[in-house]
C-alpha positions in Angstrom: 18.7 2.9 12.4 17.8 0.0 14.7 18.6 2.1 17.8 16.4 4.9 16.6 13.6 2.4 16.0 14.2 0.9 19.4 13.8 4.3 21.0 10.5 4.8 19.2 9.2 1.4 20.4 10.3 2.1 24.0 8.7 5.6 24.0 5.9 5.6 26.6 4.1 8.4 24.8 3.3 6.3 21.8 -0.1 4.6 21.9 -0.1 0.8 22.0 -2.2 0.5 18.8 0.5 2.5 17.0 3.3 0.4 18.5 1.7 -2.8 17.2 1.7 -1.3 13.7 5.3 0.0 14.1 6.5 -3.4 15.2 4.7 -5.1 12.2 6.3 -2.7 9.8 9.7 -3.2 11.4 9.4 -7.0 11.1 8.5 -6.5 7.4 11.4 -4.2 6.8 13.9 -6.4 8.6 12.7 -9.5 6.7 12.8 -7.6 3.3 16.4 -6.6 3.9 17.6 -10.0 4.9 17.7 -9.4 8.7 15.7 -12.5 9.5 17.2 -13.2 12.9 16.3 -9.7 14.1 12.8 -10.0 12.5 12.3 -13.3 14.3 13.3 -11.9 17.6 10.8 -9.1 17.2 8.2 -11.6 16.1 8.7 -13.6 19.3 8.2 -10.4 21.4 5.0 -9.7 19.5 3.8 -13.3 20.1 4.6 -13.1 23.8 2.6 -9.9 24.1 -0.3 -11.7 22.4 -0.3 -9.2 19.6 -0.8 -10.0 15.9 1.3 -9.0 12.9 0.2 -7.0 10.0 -0.5 -9.4 7.0 2.2 -7.7 5.0 4.8 -8.5 7.6 3.8 -12.1 7.7 4.1 -12.2 3.9 7.6 -10.7 4.0 8.7 -13.4 6.5 7.2 -16.2 4.3 8.9 -14.9 1.2 12.3 -14.8 3.0 12.0 -18.4 4.3 
């Protein structure tokens, strides 16, 4: 599933606004399923791009820590 998600994130046809939402939901899903290291890697990518996370994704990370 992660490789399919990676393909979606790397697809040049998807608008940036949608990618930000997709990445937020991916962080949320990874954190909710105990994949914290993967969620944190994606979070760092989001921060480097100066994007913000969806509040739900932040909450999922907080609950898991």
